[in-house]
N, C-alpha and C positions, 0 to 999 in steps of 0.2 A: 504494500500500500504506500503510494507516494504522497508526500505532503502537498497541500494545496498551493497554487501559485500565489505570489505576494498580493496580486490584485484582488484575489478572493478574500484575503485576510483583511484588507482595508481598502474599500472602494471610495475614491475621491471624485467620482463622476458627479455631474450636475444634479442628476435625480437623487443621488444619495445625499448630497449636501442639502437639498431641499427637505429631505426627510429629517435630517438633523435639526434644521431650523424649526420645523413643525414641533419636534419634541421639546425644543427650548421654549417655544411659545406656550406649550402646555404647562411647563414648569413655571413660567411667569404668571400664568393665570392662577395656578395653585397658590403662589406666594402672595397674590394681591391682598387677600383678606388679612394676612399677617402684617403687611405693610400699613394697611389702614388702621390697625390696632395700635400702631406706634404713636408716640406723642408728637404733635406738630411743634414747629419752632416757637409759636406763641405760647403753647402750653408749657413747654420747657422753660421759657422765659419767666412765666408766672411761678413756676416751682423752684426757680433758682434763688438762692439766698446769698447775701454778701458773706464771704468767708472771713472777713475781719471782725464780724460781730462776736461778742462774747456769748457764752452759753445762755446766760439770763436774757440778754437782748434778743438772741435768736428765738428763744422760747416765746417771749412776749410778741415778737413780730409774727411768728407762725400762728399763734393763737388769735391774733388780731386780723391778719390779712391772708393767712394761708388756707389751704384746702383742708377738708376733714381728715384726710389721711395724715397730713402733716401735724394737725392738732392732736390726733390720736397718738402719734409718735412722741410728741412733747409730753403728754400725760403719762405715757408708759415710762418716760425717762425722768419723771418727777422725783422718785426716790433718790436717784443719783444727784439731782440738783439740790435736794434737801441735805444730803450728806456733804455736798461740796460748799454750798452757801445758803444755809437755812434762812438767814435774815432776809436776804434779797429775794429769795424764792417766795417766802410768805408775803413780802411786801408788794412785789411786782407781778409774779407769775400766778399765784393762787387766785387773785381777783379775776384774772383773765380765764382761768380754769372754770370758776363759778359761772361766768358769763357763757362760756362755750357749752357747759353742761345743760343749760336751759333749753338749748335747741339741738343737743347732740343726738346722734343716732345710737343704735344698740351697741355697736362695737366700741364707741368711745365711752359709753356708760360702763360697760363691763371692764374696760381697761382702767377707768378711774377707780372703780371699786377695788380692784386688785392693787393698784398703786397706793391708795389710801391705807389699805391693810398692811402693805409692805412697809410704809413709813412708820406705822405703829409698831410693827415688829422690830424694825431697825433701831427704834428709840432715838431717832434723829432729833426730836424735840421733846421737851418736857410734856407731861400729861396735861398740865394746865394750858400750855400753848396749843397742844393738839386739840383739846376740847374747844378752845376759843376759835381755832381756825378751821377745823375739819368736821366737828360733830354736827353742826347745823346743816352742812352740805349732805352728810350721810342721811340725816333724818328727813331732809327735804325730798330725797329720791326713793324713799322706802316704798312708796305707793306708786311706783312707775307702772304704766299700763302694760309693759312687757313683763311677763312673769319671771323670765330668766334674769332680767335686770333687777327686778325687785328682790329676788332671792340673793343675788350677788351683794347688793347693798345691805341686806339683812345679815348675811354672814359676816360682813365687815363690822356691823353694829354689835353683833353678839360677841365678837372678839374684843371690841372696845369696852363693852360693859365689864369685862373681867378686870380691867385696870382703873376704871373710873372711881373716884371717891363717892361715898354714900350721898353726900349732899348734892353733888352734880347729878347722880342717878335719880334722886328724888325730884329735883326741879326740872331737869331736861328730858327725862324719859318716863318716870312713873306717873307724874302728874298729868302729862298729856295723854297717857294711856286711858284715863278715866273717860275721856270723850271719844278716843279712837276705838274703844271696845264697845261702843253703843250700837244698837241695832240700826240706827240711822246712818251709820257709816257703811262703806262698801265691804263686800265679803273679803276682798284682798286686805283691807285695813284690819279687819277683825282677825284674819289668819296671822298677820304679822304680830298683832297684839298677843295672841296665844303663845307664840314662840318667845317673845320678849318676856312675858310673865314667867315662863319656865326658867329663863336665865336669871331673872331678877331675884328669885326666891332665895338663892344662896347668898345674896348680898345684904340682906336685912335681917334684923332680929325677929324672933317669933311673934312679939307683940305687934310690930309693924306689918308683918305678913298677915296676921289674923285680922287686923283692922283695915288694911288698905288693899291687900293683894287677893285674899281669899274671896271677898265679895265679887271681884271681877272674874275670878276663876269660876265660881258658881254660875255667874251670869252667862259666861261663854259656854259652859257645859250644857246650858239649856237653850242655846242659840237655835234659831229656826232653821238654819242651814246645816245639813249633815256634815259638810266639809269642815265647818268650824267646830262642831261637836267632836268630830274625830281628831282634829288637830289638837284641841285642848285636852282631850283624853290622853293623848300620847305624851303630853307635858306633865301629867299628874305624877309620873314617876320622879321627875326632877323636883317637883314641888314637895312630894312626900319626903324626899331626902333633906329638904331644907326646913321642914316644920316639925320633924320629930315624930315619934311613935304615937303619942297620945292624939295629936291633931290629925294624924293620918287615919287613925282608927275612927275618929269622930266626924271628920270632914271628907277625907278622900274616899274612904271605903264606901260610904253611902252613894257618893256620886258614881263610883265604878259599878256598883250593883245596878243602879238605875240605867247607866249607859249600856250595860251588858244586855239589857232587855230592849234596846233601842230598835226602832223600825229599820234603820239603815244598817246593812250588813257590814260596811266598812267601820261604822261606829262600834258595833258589837265585837268586831275583830280587834279593834284598838283597845277596847276595854279588856278583852280576854288576855291579850299580850301584856298589857300593863299589870293585870292581876298576877300573871305568872312571874313577871320580873320583880314584883313586890312581895312574893310569898314569904321570904325570910323576915320581912318587916312585921308580919302578923303573928299573933300567938296561936297556940294549938286550938283554943276554942274558936277563934275566928276562922281558922282553916277548916275545921271539921263542921262547924255549924253554918258558915256563910259561903266560904269559897268552894268547898267540895261539892255542894249541891249545884252551884253555878257551873263548875267544870263538868259535872255529870250531865246537866241539861245541854251544855254546849256540845258535848260529844254526841249525844243522842240526836241533836238537830243538824249536825254537821253534814251528814250524807244527803239531807234534803236541801241543803243550802248551796251556795256557790262553791266550786272546787277550790277557790283561793283560800277559803276558810279551812279546808282540809289540809292545804299546804302549810298554813301557819300552825295548825294544831299538831300535825306530824312533826314539825320542826321543834316545837316546844315540849314534846312528850318527855324528853329527858329531864328537863327542869321540873315538870309536874311530878314525875316519879320521885325526884329528890325532895321536893318541897312538901309533898303529901305523904312521904314514907312513914308508915306506922299509924296512919289515920284511917286507912281503908279497912273496912270489915272484910272477912274472907270472901263474902259474896261480891262486894265491890271490887276487891282485888282481882277476882276471877273475871269479872265483866270488863274491867279496864284492860286486862291482858288480852282478852278475846278481841276487844276493839283494836288493839295494836296489831294483832295477827291479821285482822281483816284489812287494815291499812297496808300491810306488807304485801298483800296479793291484790290490791285494788287495780282493776283494769286488766288483769291477766285472764280472767274467766270469760271475758266478753268475746263473742265471735260476731264480727260485723258482716261477714259474707261478701265483702268487697275486695277487689284487688287493690294493690297499693296505690295505683293511679286513679282509682275510682272512689277513694275515701273522701267524704265531704269535709270541707274545711273545719266545720265546727267539731266534727269527730276527731280530727287531727289535733285540734287545740285541746280538747278534753284529754286525749291520750298523753299529751305533753304534761298536763297538770298531774295526771296519775303517775307519770314517771317521776315527777318532782316529789310526790308524796312518798313513793317507795324509796327514793333516794334519801329523804329525810328519816325514814324508818331505819334504813341501814346506818345512818349517822348516829342514831340514838340506840342502836342495838346494845352496846356495852352497858348503858344505863338500865336497859331492860333486864340484863343478866343480874345486876345488883337488885333490881326490883323483885325478881322471882327467887333469888338466892342461887349461886352457882351450883349448889348441890342438886337443884331441880332442873338444871339446864336440859338434860337429855329428854326428860319427860315433857317439859313445858315449851322449850324454845328451839330444840334442835331442828325440827321440821321447818320452822320459819327461817332459821339460819341457812338451811339447805336451799330453800326457795330463793333467798337473797343472793346466794353465791351462784345460782343457776338462772338468775333473772335474764330475760332476753335483751335488756337494755344495758349498754356499757356504763352510763353514769351510776347506775345502781351497783353493779359489780365493782366499779372503781371505788365507790364509797365504802363498801364492805371490805374491800382489800385494804384500804387505809386503816380500818378499825380492827383488822384481823389480829394484830399484835395485842391490842387492849383486850380483845376477847380471850386470847390465849393466856394472858396474865390472870384474868379473872377466873378462868377455869382451873388454873393451877394443875393439880394432879389429874383433873378430868380433861386435860388438853388432848388426850388420845382420841376423844370423841370427834374432833374436827380434823383428823388426819386426812380424810378423803377430800374435804373441802380445800385444804391446802394444795393438794395435788390438782384439784379442779382449777383453782385460780392460777397455779403455775402453768397450766396448759391452756389458759384462756386465749382465745384468738386475738384479743385486743392487747396491744403492747402497752396501752395506758393502764390497764388493769395490772399487768405484770410490773410496770414501773412503780405503781403505788404499793404493791405487795413487797417488793424487794427493799424498800426503804428500811424495814425492820426484819429482813429475812434472817440475819444471824441470830437475833434475839428469839425469833420464832422457832428456828431449828434447835436452838439450845433448850428451849422449853419442851419441844417435842422429844428431845433425846434424854432429858433428865426428869421431866414432870410426870411421866407415866408410872405404871406399877413397877416396872423393872428399870433400874438405872445402871445396870452393869454395862460396861463399855461395849462388850461383844454383842450385846443384844439390843443395841440402840435402834436398829432398823428392823427388828423382828416384826413389828406391827406396822411398818411403813415400807413395804417392798417396792412401791412405785416411785419413791422419792428420786432416786438417781436417774431413771429415764425421764422423769418430769423436769429435773434440773438441766439435763443435757438438751432436751427438746426446747426448753425456754431459751437457753443460750443460742441455739441454732436459729430460732425464730428472730431473736434480737439481732444476730449477725446478718441475717438475710434482709433485714429492713434498712431503711435509711436513718433510723433513729440511733445514731452511734452513742449518744449520751446514755441511753438506756442500756446499751451493750456494755459500755464502760462501767456503769454502776453495778451491773450484774456480776461482771468479772471481779470487781472489788469486793463484793459481798461474798463471793465464793471462797475468799480467804478464810472463812469460818469453818469450812468443811472438815479440817483435821479434828475438830471437836465433835463432829457429828457422825462421820462415817470412817471406815477403817483406812489405814495407809494403803493397802493393796487396792481397794476400790478407787481411791483417788488416783493411784498410779495408772491403773488400767483404763479408767473411764474419763479422767479429767486432765491429767498431766500432759499427755500427748496433744490434747486439744489446745492447751495453752501454748505449746510449741508451734502448732500450726498457725494460730492467730498471730504470734510474734513474727513468723516468717512470711505470712501472706496477706495479712490485713493492711489496708492502706490508710487507716486512721491512727495517727500517732498516739492520742490519749488511750485508745483501745489497746494498742500494742504495749504501752507502758503498764496499763492495768493488768494485762495478761502476764507480763514479765514479773511484776511484783507478786501476784498470786502464785505464779510458778515457784518463786523463791520461798514463799511460805509453805507451799506443798513440800518442797525439798527440805525445808527446815524441820518439819515434823515427820518426814519419812523414816520408818523404823527398820529399813533393810539397807545394809551398807552397799550391797551389790546394785540395788536400784539407784541409790544416791550417786554412786560412781558413774553409772550409765548416763544419768541426767547431766552431771558435771561435764562428762566427755562430750555430750551433744551440744551443750552450751558453748564450749570452747571451740569445737570443730565446726559446727554449723553457723554459729554467730560470730565468735571472735576471729575465726579463720575463714569465714565465709567469703565467697567471691563478690557478693553485693556489699557495697559500702554502707547501704542502709541497714543490713544485718549487723555489721560491725558497730554501727552507732547504737543499735539496740543492745549489743553486748555490753557496751559501756553503761547504758541505763541499768542493765541487770547487775553489773558490778556495784553500782551505787546502792541498789537494793540489798545486795549481799552484805555490803559494809554495814548497812543499817540493821539488818535482821540477824546476821550471824556473828559469831565471835571473831576477834581479830585474827586469831590463829587459823581459823577455817579459811578466811579470805587469803591470808598469806600463803597457805599451803597449796591452794588450788587455783586462785585467780590473780595473784599479784603479778607473776611473770607474764601470763597471757595478756594482761591489761597493759602493762608498760611497754610490751612489744609493739603495740599499736603506735608508738612514737615514730615508727618507720613506715606507717601506712602511706600509700601513694595519694590518698585523697585528703585534701586540706581540712575538710569539715571534720573528719575523724580525728585528726591530730589536734584540731582546735578543741573538740569536745573532751579529749583526753586531758588536755592542759587544764581545763576547768575542774576535772576530777582529781588531779594529782594531789592537792592538799588533803583530800579525804583518804586517798591511797596511802600517803605518808603517815596519816594518823593511825593506821593499823599496825605500824611497826613498833617493836619494843627493843630497846638497847640494853645489853649488848647482844642478845640472842639473834636479832635480825640485822646485824651489822652488814652482812653480805648482801641482803636485799636493799639496804640503804645505799650501798655502793652501786648496785645496779640502777637504782632510781637516779642517783646523781649522774651516772654516766649517760643515761638516756636524755636527761635534761641538757647536759653539756652538748651532746650531739645535736639536739634541737637548736640550741643557740648558735652552733657553728654552721650547721648545714641547712637550716630552714630558709627557704627562698620566698615563701608566701609572706607578704608584709603584714597581713592581718594576723596570721598565726604567730609570727615572730613577736608582734606587739603583745599578744596574750601570753606568750612564753615568758617574756621579760617581766610582766606583772606577776605571773605565777612564781617565778624565781624569787621575787621579793617576798611574796607571801610564804613560800616554803622556807625562806631564810629566817623569817620571824617566828616560825613554829618551834615549839619546844617538844622534844621527844619524850615519849613515855618510857619508863624503865621497867625491867622485869619485876622489881619490887614495888610495892605500893608507895605512891607519893601523895602528899597532902593536897597539892593543887589539882591532881588528876584522880582524886579518891573516888568521886562519884562515877566517873567514866570507867575506872578500873574495876570498881565493884560491879557495875552493870555488865562489863565484859566477862568478869569471872562468873557471874550468874548465867550468862549465855553458854559459856564453856561447860559449866556444871550440867545444864540441861541437855546439851549435846551428848555428854558422856552418859547421862541417865538414859537417853533414848537408845544408845548403843548397848548399854547394859541390859535394858529391857529386851532387846533383840536376842541377846545371848541367853537370857532367862527363858524366853519363849522356846528357843531351840532345846534347852535343857528340859523344859516342861514337856515338850513333845517326845523327847527321848525317854523320860522317866514316867511317861503316861500320867502326868498331873499329880505328882506326889504332894502331900500337904505342905512340906517345907518349901518346895519350889513355888507353890501357889501363894504362900504368905509373902515370900520375897518379891514375887511379881506384883502383888497387890500393893506392897509397900513402895516399890519404885513408881508404880502408876500414880499413887496418891501424891508422891513428891512432885511429879511433873504437873499434876492437876492443880496443886497449890501455887504453882509458880505465877508470880505477878506478870512476868514477861509474856507467857503464853496467853494469859487472859487479855492483856492489852493489845497484842498483835493479832489475835484471832478474831476478836469481836469489836475492836475499834482501831482499825488501821491508822486512820488519820490522827486519832488521839495519841497513839504511840509516837508518831513522828513529831507532833507538836510538843509532847512532854519531854522527849529526850533530844530534840533537835538543838536546843541551846547548849547541850553538853559537847557539841562538836566544835565549838569556838575555843580555840586554844589561846593561852596567854602569849603576849608578844614582848618578852623582856630580853631574851638572849637566844642564841642559836648554837646548836651542836653540829650542824651539817656543813657550814661554811660555803653556802652557795655563792654569796657575794664575792668572796675571795676567789672562788673558782671562775666566776664570770670575768673578773678583772684580770686574771692570769691565764686566759685560755691559750695564749701562745706559748706558755711555759710547759715544762714537763708535767704530765698528769700526776696529781696527788694520789690517784688510786691505781693500783696495779691489779688488773683483772686476772684471776687464776681460775683454774677449773672449779675450785671450791665455791667461787662466787656465783656459779650457776646452779648450785645445789639448792634443794628445798630447805625449809626451816629446820634447824637442828632439833634433836629429840627433846631437848630440855624445854623448848617453847611450844611443842605440839602435843596435844593429848594423845596417848597411845591408841585411843579408839579411832583416830582418823587414819591410821595406816591402811592404805588401800589393799584389797585383795587382787584387784585388777590394775593393769597399767593404764594410767590416764594419758591422754594425747600429749605429745610434745608441744613446745611453744613455737615450733616452726610454722610459718604462714603457708608453706607449700602443700599442706595436707588438707586443704579446704574441700568441702563436699561439692562434688561436681553437679549435683542435682539441686542446686540452690534455686528456689522459685523466683528470686529477684535478680538473677544474674544477667538478665538482658534488659534492654530499654535504657532509660536515663540513669538508672541507679547502678551503673557499672563501676569498674575499678579504676577507670581512667580519671586522672586529676583534672577535670575540666573546670577551670576557675570560672568561666563565663556562666556556667549553669549551677555552680555550687555556692556562689557568693551569697545568694539569697537565703541559704540555709545556715550560714555560719553563726548567726547570732543565736539561733535556737534550733539546732538540728533535731 
């Protein structure tokens, strides 16, 4: 196939040129409306302001002669002007603002309300000056015809009331309310009066409230408009807090009783919610003789009324259970429980006979309200367990819990997933009753439900494993065989979705598994999956979460052979991998190893493979290693690790001499200074490093105990479970279980890091390594002579005997990388391409 001739590629004939001209004319027509929307020279001239004017003069000019948008800009900038020059702003700008607000539109009014509130919060002027200059403006616009504007000014006034003195409140606000709350005033005026009265109650003494405020409250509670009655009813809670228990019982409670029988459904709803919120204020007699009958009547009539009442009732069921606890008779208790169960299944029994596209709008709206009711029931489920007593859960509430966990709507299942941990805690030893529901929610098709459940997954699994009838470690999963398949399926669903944060969180929570399932189950079902995620996943936070969880799995693995296999794979497939991305993840893993394991463990297995990456061909890898070097050095102890310190110094010197990348070289120099200031830990305890040494000693002790338990298990199998062996095994197991480190790492990964992160900061007084001298004398003879001994591993005195491997770990040579690296192709190759790597240097 031959290429087309040049004329075919670009034709400059007359016909073709005419075609191009027509296309250009079409583009011109398209752009014409845009050009017409631009400002004309005359408009630009009117909007132009002299640049030599001061801020105050410019504000005055724009408020006087400018357009609305310019005036709005000035008012939005008013708090700044008040901070800069309050005297001139009050004298010259504020009068212009008052004039502009008389004819201002909605946008300028809303801006002014916000600016006035900001000035109050900034305390730019005294309360006296603010009252004199701003209060009357606020009161003037409270009854604006636009509801949004009126509410904005009202919010500003309510904030101002908090700081005004009593006399000002009485003369400027309370006295005018007497006329503003009359029936002759507009509905908007009376609504504003209700909210102001609710705020004023806390500012005056009981005598003033009784004489001047309560008559207005009673009058507004009897208003002819249901909106006013409802608004005043919702303020009765604030008023009750200000007048005390006696007046509440004699004045507020009768009004609430009368309003609860109001003809308006919104008024009855407001009365019910206010009664629920004030339950703690009333004594037992009032609750049993007055409030309980009202609640009973309200519940009986709720199904016949608007569904919005059911939504409110279902939301406040928890408060009702708490406030009326101990008052119900057995019959009332049973009826209330049945009412709750009925709400939990509301709307599920209805069969409308229509397809989804044929459902009438009113039916759809009703179903949405029913979903809200069931969601509120799920929210209140822990309170209902307390109401029936956890001992009666299986008989009274299990079927309801089952329905909520299998509800067809995601919001309901999401809410019950959030409450699952609270339910587990309340059931305590009866937690085994909800094992199947845990599996159901783990397998839920919605990732939102899974995300809600895993927030407390470690605590839930701990309760599941220890709260049942058998707490023996080997029998933890005897009653929950589907847990491991459910956990693996949940991780795979999260990995297949685009919600990587849920995937990251799930991997972080899996760090609790060593306390829930056996070491072999983790090794065969989860550990290889962590490797796969580290090698193939494209989301960095997910890779890091998998890396840290893998390190914790390794930390509590009880078989030496399996540990050595994992270590070997980490070094060969990550540290010596062909993909630079995998080598970066190896350094992340080294950082987690330093955090989780003892110093001797890191030095034995990871020290040399880590510092060998100073010769990595990719600049990003060398840069990341430089950031890690201070933590690497902190794992050394002198004199046992002197040969490793020499290795570290030699690598740093080579970097200083041979590094060609200017960014890496700059970081190397900063790292050298940091290393030079670090003090070395000694084999013996030092006062300044006491806490760190004690923590490291605890880590070593636990690592030894795990290996001893492995040996005891072998002996137990050989001796067919003799009593002496069983006792020793149980003793070792209890020692590990009591460990503070295991608890902090398994069930609160982030808390562990925060608690001990500060211990990594070393004192900066003197140096025992002499990096500075080495840097200044690089041209001279090396102070360190490398012998064969310098490449040996840590000597026996510094390594626990239990760490001696049965199998040979991989060498530190980079030439033995795995050829089947999944990221060996593409952009993440081994070539040091600076043009494509610079963007990753700051945070690889």
